[in-house]
C-alpha positions as YAML, in Angstrom:
chain: A
units: angstrom
residues:
- id: 1
  name: MET
  ca: [-56.41, -34.19, 62.60]
- id: 2
  name: SER
  ca: [-59.02, -31.70, 63.81]
- id: 3
  name: ASP
  ca: [-62.46, -31.25, 62.28]
- id: 4
  name: LEU
  ca: [-61.36, -27.84, 60.96]
- id: 5
  name: GLN
  ca: [-58.37, -29.32, 59.15]
- id: 6
  name: VAL
  ca: [-60.51, -32.06, 57.66]
- id: 7
  name: SER
  ca: [-63.03, -29.49, 56.45]
- id: 8
  name: LEU
  ca: [-60.35, -27.29, 54.88]
- id: 9
  name: LEU
  ca: [-58.80, -30.30, 53.16]
- id: 10
  name: ALA
  ca: [-62.18, -31.33, 51.76]
- id: 11
  name: ILE
  ca: [-62.87, -27.81, 50.49]
- id: 12
  name: GLY
  ca: [-59.44, -27.71, 48.82]
- id: 13
  name: VAL
  ca: [-60.08, -31.01, 47.04]
- id: 14
  name: ILE
  ca: [-63.45, -29.77, 45.82]
- id: 15
  name: VAL
  ca: [-61.97, -26.48, 44.50]
- id: 16
  name: VAL
  ca: [-59.09, -28.18, 42.67]
- id: 17
  name: GLY
  ca: [-61.45, -30.74, 41.22]
- id: 18
  name: GLY
  ca: [-63.78, -27.98, 40.05]
- id: 19
  name: VAL
  ca: [-60.96, -26.13, 38.28]
- id: 20
  name: ILE
  ca: [-59.82, -29.31, 36.52]
- id: 21
  name: ALA
  ca: [-63.37, -30.10, 35.46]
- id: 22
  name: PHE
  ca: [-63.93, -26.55, 34.15]
- id: 23
  name: ASN
  ca: [-60.71, -26.61, 32.09]
- id: 24
  name: TRP
  ca: [-61.64, -29.99, 30.65]
- id: 25
  name: PHE
  ca: [-65.07, -28.66, 29.73]
- id: 26
  name: GLN
  ca: [-63.56, -25.60, 28.00]
- id: 27
  name: GLN
  ca: [-61.19, -27.79, 25.96]
- id: 28
  name: TRP
  ca: [-64.06, -30.11, 25.04]
- id: 29
  name: ARG
  ca: [-66.14, -27.18, 23.81]
- id: 30
  name: LEU
  ca: [-63.22, -25.89, 21.70]
- id: 31
  name: ARG
  ca: [-62.68, -29.33, 20.17]
- id: 32
  name: GLN
  ca: [-66.38, -29.69, 19.38]
- id: 33
  name: ARG
  ca: [-66.53, -26.20, 17.79]
- id: 34
  name: LEU
  ca: [-63.50, -26.73, 15.56]
- id: 35
  name: GLU
  ca: [-64.36, -30.32, 14.63]
- id: 36
  name: HIS
  ca: [-67.86, -29.25, 13.66]
- id: 37
  name: ALA
  ca: [-66.48, -26.40, 11.50]
- id: 38
  name: THR
  ca: [-63.68, -28.32, 9.78]
- id: 39
  name: GLY
  ca: [-64.56, -32.00, 9.93]
- id: 40
  name: ASP
  ca: [-61.11, -32.69, 11.43]
- id: 41
  name: THR
  ca: [-59.99, -33.16, 15.00]
- id: 42
  name: LEU
  ca: [-58.08, -30.36, 16.70]
- id: 43
  name: GLU
  ca: [-54.92, -32.46, 16.64]
- id: 44
  name: ASP
  ca: [-55.32, -32.90, 12.86]
- id: 45
  name: ARG
  ca: [-55.65, -29.13, 12.42]
- id: 46
  name: LEU
  ca: [-52.53, -28.39, 14.46]
- id: 47
  name: ARG
  ca: [-50.49, -31.00, 12.55]
- id: 48
  name: GLU
  ca: [-51.35, -29.56, 9.12]
- id: 49
  name: GLU
  ca: [-48.27, -28.63, 7.03]
- id: 50
  name: PRO
  ca: [-48.29, -25.49, 4.86]
- id: 51
  name: ALA
  ca: [-48.53, -26.05, 1.11]
- id: 52
  name: ARG
  ca: [-45.55, -25.10, -1.03]
- id: 53
  name: GLY
  ca: [-45.76, -24.17, -4.68]
- id: 54
  name: PRO
  ca: [-43.33, -24.87, -7.53]
- id: 55
  name: SER
  ca: [-40.41, -22.52, -8.16]
- id: 56
  name: VAL
  ca: [-40.23, -20.47, -11.33]
- id: 57
  name: ARG
  ca: [-36.93, -18.85, -12.32]
- id: 58
  name: VAL
  ca: [-36.46, -16.30, -15.12]
- id: 59
  name: GLU
  ca: [-33.61, -14.20, -16.45]
- id: 60
  name: PRO
  ca: [-33.49, -10.42, -15.81]
- id: 61
  name: GLN
  ca: [-34.07, -7.87, -18.58]
- id: 62
  name: LEU
  ca: [-33.71, -4.11, -19.03]
- id: 63
  name: ASN
  ca: [-31.52, -3.22, -16.04]
- id: 64
  name: PRO
  ca: [-33.20, -4.79, -12.95]
- id: 65
  name: ARG
  ca: [-33.29, -2.54, -9.89]
- id: 66
  name: ASP
  ca: [-30.19, -2.70, -7.67]
- id: 67
  name: ALA
  ca: [-32.21, -2.74, -4.45]
- id: 68
  name: ARG
  ca: [-33.20, -6.40, -4.87]
- id: 69
  name: ALA
  ca: [-31.25, -9.15, -3.14]
- id: 70
  name: GLU
  ca: [-29.86, -12.07, -5.17]
- id: 71
  name: ALA
  ca: [-31.57, -14.72, -3.07]
- id: 72
  name: ALA
  ca: [-34.61, -16.70, -4.25]
- id: 73
  name: ALA
  ca: [-38.56, -17.18, -3.40]
- id: 74
  name: LEU
  ca: [-42.17, -18.42, -4.02]
- id: 75
  name: PRO
  ca: [-45.66, -19.04, -2.61]
- id: 76
  name: SER
  ca: [-45.98, -19.25, 1.13]
- id: 77
  name: ALA
  ca: [-47.90, -21.33, 3.58]
- id: 78
  name: ASP
  ca: [-51.65, -21.51, 3.19]
- id: 79
  name: THR
  ca: [-53.72, -19.13, 5.27]
- id: 80
  name: PRO
  ca: [-54.79, -20.79, 8.54]
- id: 81
  name: SER
  ca: [-58.55, -21.06, 8.26]
- id: 82
  name: VAL
  ca: [-61.65, -22.65, 9.65]
- id: 83
  name: SER
  ca: [-63.89, -24.24, 7.03]
- id: 84
  name: GLY
  ca: [-66.88, -22.10, 6.14]
- id: 85
  name: LEU
  ca: [-65.22, -18.74, 6.81]
- id: 86
  name: PRO
  ca: [-64.81, -16.46, 3.77]
- id: 87
  name: ALA
  ca: [-61.50, -15.27, 2.38]
- id: 88
  name: ILE
  ca: [-59.99, -12.21, 4.04]
- id: 89
  name: PRO
  ca: [-59.85, -9.16, 1.75]
- id: 90
  name: GLY
  ca: [-56.27, -8.01, 1.28]
- id: 91
  name: PHE
  ca: [-54.70, -11.12, 2.86]
- id: 92
  name: ASP
  ca: [-52.66, -13.06, 0.29]
- id: 93
  name: SER
  ca: [-50.98, -16.37, 1.14]
- id: 94
  name: VAL
  ca: [-48.53, -15.85, -1.74]
- id: 95
  name: LEU
  ca: [-47.29, -12.54, -0.34]
- id: 96
  name: ASP
  ca: [-48.07, -12.74, 3.37]
- id: 97
  name: TYR
  ca: [-47.14, -14.75, 6.43]
- id: 98
  name: ILE
  ca: [-50.54, -15.31, 8.03]
- id: 99
  name: ALA
  ca: [-50.99, -16.53, 11.61]
- id: 100
  name: GLY
  ca: [-54.30, -17.06, 13.33]
- id: 101
  name: ILE
  ca: [-56.23, -17.54, 16.55]
- id: 102
  name: ASP
  ca: [-59.46, -19.54, 16.87]
- id: 103
  name: SER
  ca: [-61.34, -19.38, 20.14]
- id: 104
  name: VAL
  ca: [-64.60, -20.78, 21.48]
- id: 105
  name: GLU
  ca: [-65.58, -17.45, 23.01]
- id: 106
  name: PRO
  ca: [-64.80, -13.99, 21.61]
- id: 107
  name: ILE
  ca: [-61.46, -12.54, 22.65]
- id: 108
  name: SER
  ca: [-61.88, -9.36, 24.65]
- id: 109
  name: ALA
  ca: [-61.06, -5.89, 23.36]
- id: 110
  name: ALA
  ca: [-58.23, -5.78, 25.90]
- id: 111
  name: GLY
  ca: [-56.85, -9.05, 24.53]
- id: 112
  name: LEU
  ca: [-56.95, -7.64, 20.99]
- id: 113
  name: ALA
  ca: [-55.13, -4.50, 22.13]
- id: 114
  name: GLU
  ca: [-52.50, -6.62, 23.85]
- id: 115
  name: LEU
  ca: [-52.03, -8.69, 20.67]
- id: 116
  name: HIS
  ca: [-51.33, -5.47, 18.75]
- id: 117
  name: THR
  ca: [-48.91, -4.24, 21.39]
- id: 118
  name: ARG
  ca: [-46.93, -7.47, 21.46]
- id: 119
  name: ALA
  ca: [-46.91, -7.81, 17.65]
- id: 120
  name: ALA
  ca: [-45.62, -4.25, 17.33]
- id: 121
  name: ALA
  ca: [-42.43, -5.40, 19.06]
- id: 122
  name: SER
  ca: [-41.57, -7.18, 15.78]
- id: 123
  name: GLY
  ca: [-40.80, -3.82, 14.21]
- id: 124
  name: VAL
  ca: [-42.66, -4.67, 10.98]
- id: 125
  name: ARG
  ca: [-46.00, -3.56, 9.59]
- id: 126
  name: PHE
  ca: [-48.87, -5.99, 10.06]
- id: 127
  name: ARG
  ca: [-52.63, -6.18, 9.69]
- id: 128
  name: VAL
  ca: [-55.14, -7.86, 11.99]
- id: 129
  name: ALA
  ca: [-58.56, -9.03, 10.82]
- id: 130
  name: GLY
  ca: [-61.39, -10.34, 12.96]
- id: 131
  name: TYR
  ca: [-64.41, -12.35, 11.81]
- id: 132
  name: ASN
  ca: [-67.81, -10.80, 12.54]
- id: 133
  name: PRO
  ca: [-70.34, -13.67, 12.59]
- id: 134
  name: ASP
  ca: [-73.32, -11.30, 12.61]
- id: 135
  name: LEU
  ca: [-72.25, -9.73, 9.32]
- id: 136
  name: GLY
  ca: [-70.60, -12.90, 7.99]
- id: 137
  name: GLU
  ca: [-67.43, -11.03, 7.02]
- id: 138
  name: TRP
  ca: [-63.92, -10.14, 8.15]
- id: 139
  name: GLN
  ca: [-63.21, -6.68, 9.54]
- id: 140
  name: GLU
  ca: [-60.10, -4.67, 10.22]
- id: 141
  name: ALA
  ca: [-59.42, -5.34, 13.90]
- id: 142
  name: GLY
  ca: [-57.49, -2.28, 15.01]
- id: 143
  name: ARG
  ca: [-55.78, -2.02, 18.36]
- id: 144
  name: LEU
  ca: [-58.41, 0.33, 19.77]
- id: 145
  name: SER
  ca: [-61.36, -0.82, 17.67]
- id: 146
  name: GLY
  ca: [-63.02, -2.37, 20.70]
- id: 147
  name: GLY
  ca: [-63.98, -5.41, 18.65]
- id: 148
  name: ARG
  ca: [-64.52, -8.85, 20.15]
- id: 149
  name: TYR
  ca: [-63.73, -11.72, 17.78]
- id: 150
  name: ALA
  ca: [-63.47, -15.49, 18.19]
- id: 151
  name: HIS
  ca: [-61.42, -15.73, 14.98]
- id: 152
  name: LEU
  ca: [-58.42, -13.47, 14.39]
- id: 153
  name: ARG
  ca: [-55.84, -13.43, 11.60]
- id: 154
  name: ILE
  ca: [-52.61, -11.39, 11.50]
- id: 155
  name: ALA
  ca: [-50.71, -10.88, 8.25]
- id: 156
  name: VAL
  ca: [-47.17, -9.66, 7.56]
- id: 157
  name: GLN
  ca: [-46.01, -9.03, 3.99]
- id: 158
  name: LEU
  ca: [-42.92, -11.14, 3.28]
- id: 159
  name: VAL
  ca: [-41.31, -9.01, 0.55]
- id: 160
  name: ASN
  ca: [-41.29, -5.49, -0.86]
- id: 161
  name: ARG
  ca: [-38.69, -3.32, -2.58]
- id: 162
  name: LYS
  ca: [-36.86, -2.80, 0.70]
- id: 163
  name: GLY
  ca: [-36.19, -6.54, 0.92]
- id: 164
  name: ILE
  ca: [-37.58, -9.48, 2.87]
- id: 165
  name: THR
  ca: [-39.13, -9.74, 6.33]
- id: 166
  name: GLY
  ca: [-36.70, -11.87, 8.31]
- id: 167
  name: GLN
  ca: [-37.38, -14.78, 10.63]
- id: 168
  name: PRO
  ca: [-36.73, -12.82, 13.86]
- id: 169
  name: ALA
  ca: [-39.61, -10.46, 13.09]
- id: 170
  name: LEU
  ca: [-41.93, -13.31, 12.14]
- id: 171
  name: ALA
  ca: [-40.95, -15.16, 15.32]
- id: 172
  name: LYS
  ca: [-42.08, -12.17, 17.40]
- id: 173
  name: ILE
  ca: [-45.40, -12.16, 15.56]
- id: 174
  name: CYS
  ca: [-45.83, -15.86, 16.36]
- id: 175
  name: GLU
  ca: [-44.93, -15.27, 19.99]
- id: 176
  name: ALA
  ca: [-47.61, -12.58, 20.23]
- id: 177
  name: VAL
  ca: [-50.20, -14.88, 18.63]
- id: 178
  name: ARG
  ca: [-49.40, -17.81, 20.91]
- id: 179
  name: GLU
  ca: [-49.43, -15.68, 24.06]
- id: 180
  name: CYS
  ca: [-52.82, -14.23, 23.15]
- id: 181
  name: ALA
  ca: [-54.21, -17.68, 22.34]
- id: 182
  name: ALA
  ca: [-52.89, -19.13, 25.61]
- id: 183
  name: ARG
  ca: [-54.48, -16.34, 27.62]
- id: 184
  name: PHE
  ca: [-57.92, -17.15, 26.19]
- id: 185
  name: SER
  ca: [-57.56, -20.96, 25.95]
- id: 186
  name: ALA
  ca: [-57.69, -20.64, 22.17]
- id: 187
  name: ALA
  ca: [-55.95, -22.47, 19.32]
- id: 188
  name: ALA
  ca: [-52.99, -20.67, 17.71]
- id: 189
  name: HIS
  ca: [-51.85, -21.23, 14.12]
- id: 190
  name: CYS
  ca: [-48.32, -20.20, 13.12]
- id: 191
  name: PRO
  ca: [-46.98, -21.49, 9.77]
- id: 192
  name: ASP
  ca: [-43.43, -22.87, 9.80]
- id: 193
  name: LEU
  ca: [-40.86, -20.08, 9.96]
- id: 194
  name: GLU
  ca: [-38.22, -21.90, 7.93]
- id: 195
  name: ALA
  ca: [-40.69, -22.50, 5.11]
- id: 196
  name: ALA
  ca: [-41.75, -18.85, 5.23]
- id: 197
  name: ASP
  ca: [-38.12, -17.73, 4.99]
- id: 198
  name: VAL
  ca: [-37.53, -19.94, 1.94]
- id: 199
  name: GLN
  ca: [-40.74, -18.59, 0.41]
- id: 200
  name: ALA
  ca: [-39.68, -15.00, 1.01]
- id: 201
  name: ARG
  ca: [-36.22, -15.45, -0.51]
- id: 202
  name: GLU
  ca: [-37.56, -17.21, -3.60]
- id: 203
  name: LEU
  ca: [-40.18, -14.52, -4.09]
- id: 204
  name: ASP
  ca: [-37.61, -11.76, -3.64]
- id: 205
  name: ALA
  ca: [-35.34, -13.30, -6.28]
- id: 206
  name: TYR
  ca: [-38.24, -13.60, -8.72]
- id: 207
  name: CYS
  ca: [-39.15, -9.96, -8.13]
- id: 208
  name: ALA
  ca: [-35.56, -8.90, -8.78]
- id: 209
  name: GLU
  ca: [-35.77, -10.46, -12.23]
- id: 210
  name: VAL
  ca: [-38.90, -8.59, -13.31]
- id: 211
  name: ASP
  ca: [-38.48, -5.33, -11.37]
- id: 212
  name: ILE
  ca: [-37.71, -3.29, -14.45]
- id: 213
  name: ALA
  ca: [-37.80, 0.44, -15.17]
- id: 214
  name: ILE
  ca: [-37.70, 1.72, -18.75]
- id: 215
  name: GLY
  ca: [-36.09, 5.14, -19.02]
- id: 216
  name: VAL
  ca: [-35.48, 7.69, -21.74]
- id: 217
  name: ASN
  ca: [-33.81, 11.08, -21.43]
- id: 218
  name: VAL
  ca: [-34.16, 14.54, -22.88]
- id: 219
  name: VAL
  ca: [-30.70, 16.13, -22.90]
- id: 220
  name: ALA
  ca: [-29.63, 19.69, -23.54]
- id: 221
  name: PRO
  ca: [-27.24, 20.65, -26.35]
- id: 222
  name: PRO
  ca: [-23.52, 20.70, -25.53]
- id: 223
  name: GLU
  ca: [-22.68, 23.61, -23.22]
- id: 224
  name: GLY
  ca: [-26.43, 24.21, -22.78]
- id: 225
  name: SER
  ca: [-28.98, 23.62, -20.01]
- id: 226
  name: PHE
  ca: [-32.71, 23.62, -19.28]
- id: 227
  name: ALA
  ca: [-34.33, 26.12, -16.90]
- id: 228
  name: GLY
  ca: [-36.44, 24.65, -14.12]
- id: 229
  name: THR
  ca: [-39.30, 27.08, -14.77]
- id: 230
  name: ARG
  ca: [-39.42, 26.04, -18.43]
- id: 231
  name: ILE
  ca: [-39.41, 22.34, -17.50]
- id: 232
  name: ARG
  ca: [-42.27, 22.86, -15.05]
- id: 233
  name: MET
  ca: [-44.38, 24.81, -17.54]
- id: 234
  name: LEU
  ca: [-43.99, 22.20, -20.27]
- id: 235
  name: ALA
  ca: [-44.42, 19.25, -17.90]
- id: 236
  name: GLU
  ca: [-47.62, 20.55, -16.34]
- id: 237
  name: GLY
  ca: [-48.91, 21.49, -19.76]
- id: 238
  name: ALA
  ca: [-48.36, 17.88, -20.88]
- id: 239
  name: GLY
  ca: [-50.34, 16.50, -17.91]
- id: 240
  name: PHE
  ca: [-47.67, 15.93, -15.24]
- id: 241
  name: LYS
  ca: [-48.18, 16.88, -11.60]
- id: 242
  name: LEU
  ca: [-45.28, 17.82, -9.35]
- id: 243
  name: GLU
  ca: [-45.46, 15.69, -6.18]
- id: 244
  name: PRO
  ca: [-43.80, 16.27, -2.77]
- id: 245
  name: ASP
  ca: [-41.09, 13.72, -3.64]
- id: 246
  name: GLY
  ca: [-39.63, 16.26, -6.09]
- id: 247
  name: VAL
  ca: [-40.70, 14.24, -9.16]
- id: 248
  name: PHE
  ca: [-43.34, 14.97, -11.79]
- id: 249
  name: HIS
  ca: [-45.93, 12.15, -12.02]
- id: 250
  name: PHE
  ca: [-48.15, 11.48, -15.04]
- id: 251
  name: PRO
  ca: [-51.41, 9.98, -13.67]
- id: 252
  name: ASP
  ca: [-54.03, 7.87, -15.40]
- id: 253
  name: ASP
  ca: [-57.79, 8.27, -14.92]
- id: 254
  name: ALA
  ca: [-57.58, 6.33, -11.64]
- id: 255
  name: ARG
  ca: [-54.78, 8.64, -10.40]
- id: 256
  name: GLN
  ca: [-52.22, 5.84, -10.64]
- id: 257
  name: THR
  ca: [-48.80, 6.94, -11.93]
- id: 258
  name: LEU
  ca: [-48.11, 5.82, -15.51]
- id: 259
  name: PHE
  ca: [-44.60, 7.28, -15.69]
- id: 260
  name: THR
  ca: [-42.51, 10.00, -14.09]
- id: 261
  name: LEU
  ca: [-40.29, 12.92, -15.05]
- id: 262
  name: ASP
  ca: [-37.21, 13.45, -12.89]
- id: 263
  name: ASN
  ca: [-34.10, 15.59, -12.95]
- id: 264
  name: HIS
  ca: [-31.23, 13.90, -14.78]
- id: 265
  name: GLU
  ca: [-29.01, 15.43, -12.09]
- id: 266
  name: PRO
  ca: [-29.24, 14.67, -8.34]
- id: 267
  name: ALA
  ca: [-31.26, 17.75, -7.27]
- id: 268
  name: PRO
  ca: [-35.03, 17.03, -7.04]
- id: 269
  name: PHE
  ca: [-37.65, 19.34, -8.52]
- id: 270
  name: LEU
  ca: [-38.77, 20.96, -5.28]
- id: 271
  name: PRO
  ca: [-41.40, 23.72, -5.74]
- id: 272
  name: GLU
  ca: [-39.45, 26.31, -3.74]
- id: 273
  name: GLN
  ca: [-36.22, 25.62, -5.64]
- id: 274
  name: ILE
  ca: [-37.26, 24.82, -9.19]
- id: 275
  name: LYS
  ca: [-37.45, 28.49, -10.22]
- id: 276
  name: HIS
  ca: [-33.71, 28.81, -9.60]
- id: 277
  name: LEU
  ca: [-32.75, 25.38, -10.98]
- id: 278
  name: THR
  ca: [-30.99, 24.55, -14.24]
- id: 279
  name: THR
  ca: [-30.10, 21.08, -15.46]
- id: 280
  name: SER
  ca: [-28.43, 19.30, -18.36]
- id: 281
  name: GLY
  ca: [-31.36, 16.95, -18.85]
- id: 282
  name: VAL
  ca: [-34.47, 15.20, -17.57]
- id: 283
  name: THR
  ca: [-35.42, 11.50, -17.38]
- id: 284
  name: LEU
  ca: [-38.79, 9.90, -18.13]
- id: 285
  name: LEU
  ca: [-39.24, 6.58, -16.33]
- id: 286
  name: LEU
  ca: [-41.84, 3.79, -16.68]
- id: 287
  name: ASP
  ca: [-42.07, 1.48, -13.63]
- id: 288
  name: VAL
  ca: [-43.02, -1.70, -15.51]
- id: 289
  name: PRO
  ca: [-44.48, -3.92, -12.72]
- id: 290
  name: ARG
  ca: [-46.76, -1.14, -11.44]
- id: 291
  name: VAL
  ca: [-48.44, -0.22, -14.73]
- id: 292
  name: ALA
  ca: [-51.25, -2.36, -16.15]
- id: 293
  name: ASP
  ca: [-51.18, -1.09, -19.75]
- id: 294
  name: GLY
  ca: [-47.43, -1.04, -20.18]
- id: 295
  name: PHE
  ca: [-47.48, -0.74, -23.97]
- id: 296
  name: GLY
  ca: [-49.93, 2.16, -23.94]
- id: 297
  name: ALA
  ca: [-47.91, 3.88, -21.21]
- id: 298
  name: LEU
  ca: [-44.67, 3.34, -23.15]
- id: 299
  name: ASP
  ca: [-46.11, 4.86, -26.31]
- id: 300
  name: LEU
  ca: [-47.47, 7.83, -24.37]
- id: 301
  name: MET
  ca: [-44.17, 8.31, -22.54]
- id: 302
  name: LEU
  ca: [-42.18, 8.32, -25.78]
- id: 303
  name: LYS
  ca: [-44.64, 10.75, -27.36]
- id: 304
  name: THR
  ca: [-44.49, 13.04, -24.33]
- id: 305
  name: GLY
  ca: [-40.70, 12.80, -24.30]
- id: 306
  name: ALA
  ca: [-40.55, 13.90, -27.93]
- id: 307
  name: GLN
  ca: [-42.82, 16.86, -27.14]
- id: 308
  name: LEU
  ca: [-40.66, 17.88, -24.19]
- id: 309
  name: ALA
  ca: [-37.52, 17.59, -26.33]
- id: 310
  name: ALA
  ca: [-39.05, 19.88, -28.94]
- id: 311
  name: GLY
  ca: [-40.24, 22.38, -26.32]
- id: 312
  name: LEU
  ca: [-36.91, 22.46, -24.49]
- id: 313
  name: GLY
  ca: [-34.72, 22.40, -27.57]
- id: 314
  name: GLY
  ca: [-33.13, 19.10, -26.53]
- id: 315
  name: THR
  ca: [-32.75, 15.56, -27.86]
- id: 316
  name: LEU
  ca: [-34.58, 12.37, -26.84]
- id: 317
  name: VAL
  ca: [-31.92, 9.70, -26.13]
- id: 318
  name: ASP
  ca: [-31.40, 6.39, -24.33]
- id: 319
  name: ASP
  ca: [-29.17, 5.91, -21.28]
- id: 320
  name: ASN
  ca: [-26.11, 5.82, -23.55]
- id: 321
  name: ARG
  ca: [-27.10, 9.24, -24.93]
- id: 322
  name: VAL
  ca: [-27.84, 7.69, -28.31]
- id: 323
  name: PRO
  ca: [-30.89, 9.18, -30.09]
- id: 324
  name: LEU
  ca: [-33.83, 6.73, -29.99]
- id: 325
  name: SER
  ca: [-34.40, 4.87, -33.24]
- id: 326
  name: GLU
  ca: [-37.35, 2.74, -34.37]
- id: 327
  name: ASN
  ca: [-35.21, -0.37, -33.93]
- id: 328
  name: ALA
  ca: [-34.37, 0.61, -30.34]
- id: 329
  name: VAL
  ca: [-38.03, 1.21, -29.53]
- id: 330
  name: GLY
  ca: [-38.93, -2.15, -31.11]
- id: 331
  name: ALA
  ca: [-36.39, -3.92, -28.90]
- id: 332
  name: ILE
  ca: [-37.80, -2.22, -25.81]
- id: 333
  name: ARG
  ca: [-41.34, -3.31, -26.73]
- id: 334
  name: GLN
  ca: [-40.18, -6.89, -27.23]
- id: 335
  name: GLN
  ca: [-38.52, -6.96, -23.81]
- id: 336
  name: LEU
  ca: [-41.60, -5.34, -22.24]
- id: 337
  name: HIS
  ca: [-43.72, -8.14, -23.71]
- id: 338
  name: SER
  ca: [-41.37, -10.72, -22.18]
- id: 339
  name: ILE
  ca: [-41.61, -9.15, -18.69]
- id: 340
  name: HIS
  ca: [-45.41, -8.98, -18.91]
- id: 341
  name: ALA
  ca: [-45.60, -12.64, -19.94]
- id: 342
  name: ARG
  ca: [-43.45, -13.70, -16.98]
- id: 343
  name: MET
  ca: [-45.56, -11.75, -14.53]
- id: 344
  name: GLU
  ca: [-48.82, -13.06, -15.98]
- id: 345
  name: ALA
  ca: [-47.52, -16.63, -15.76]
- id: 346
  name: ARG
  ca: [-46.75, -16.06, -12.07]
- id: 347
  name: GLY
  ca: [-50.22, -14.67, -11.32]
- id: 348
  name: MET
  ca: [-48.87, -11.17, -10.78]
- id: 349
  name: SER
  ca: [-50.25, -9.07, -13.60]
- id: 350
  name: PRO
  ca: [-48.54, -5.67, -13.91]
- id: 351
  name: GLY
  ca: [-50.56, -3.02, -12.14]
- id: 352
  name: SER
  ca: [-52.60, -5.58, -10.18]
- id: 353
  name: GLU
  ca: [-53.14, -5.31, -6.44]
- id: 354
  name: ARG
  ca: [-50.55, -8.05, -5.88]
- id: 355
  name: ALA
  ca: [-47.97, -6.29, -8.07]
- id: 356
  name: LEU
  ca: [-48.59, -2.91, -6.46]
- id: 357
  name: ARG
  ca: [-48.00, -4.44, -3.03]
- id: 358
  name: LEU
  ca: [-44.85, -6.30, -4.03]
- id: 359
  name: PHE
  ca: [-43.25, -3.46, -5.94]
- id: 360
  name: SER
  ca: [-43.72, -0.74, -3.35]
...
């Protein structure tokens, strides 16, 4: 073997040994950082199992919405976290599947952008938050924000009124998280997909049982009808605002919808068409899970319905076209109380941020 070959072999051994030593050093630093923050070893952190809450089942009342599936669901895996970091605003372990990345060094802006790109392949909406140690708080980490964060969390809502987020989409989110973590020699946290699917189905079934809308109708006399221009004048005079969805919305002081006024027939109340529209009736609807003061909203809706009936020359009736009686209103209030109690017991007060997210 020539001197040149020996020299090249020696250089190769030194380079390989240097790479191995550097990788070992990086892993050691990551272990030390995480163990110092959590008090556990890295292996302990990666073996942690997500917590699972008890299941609560209730019976439906007042015509639950058809859009809900019949399957079942409840709280999800705990948010992956490093001890000492604050809670992430808007991330909810009951509603969201939350995966995370913890790195020794900040992940580059390009790495963050790549995480967004790969997660977008899931086809579902998601949020990414990054921890800013200088401010001591989490920030929205947008794809092009240019932020550099050592701690990242990505959240996907498990359930809304369109249904559940399935395992295939969550698997793509996990794949994006793991690929990003591997690129930066970071630790990835992905809660169990099977447990998340069970959680989503239980939660969806619970929502189906309390997703209630209370409706009353103002109907025209036999062989009669209401003019669209008259409906609009009376509705806006009562405090409604016609929105682009073709429905009148009655807002509260915070501009949240208390109840709506819709055409009893299929045609929406579109501004350019309402002047030529006639209808046999209108429907007032209270979306129970989305309204905090359900009893106040119900009373106001019934009062407004009576005023509209008087102004239009119609009759205020239930869905069976039976005029509303005091006994019928009392039964509605009793059922409304039952729905509120169920939601409160589940930690999902009507009109709360959690309820507004779920029932959207």
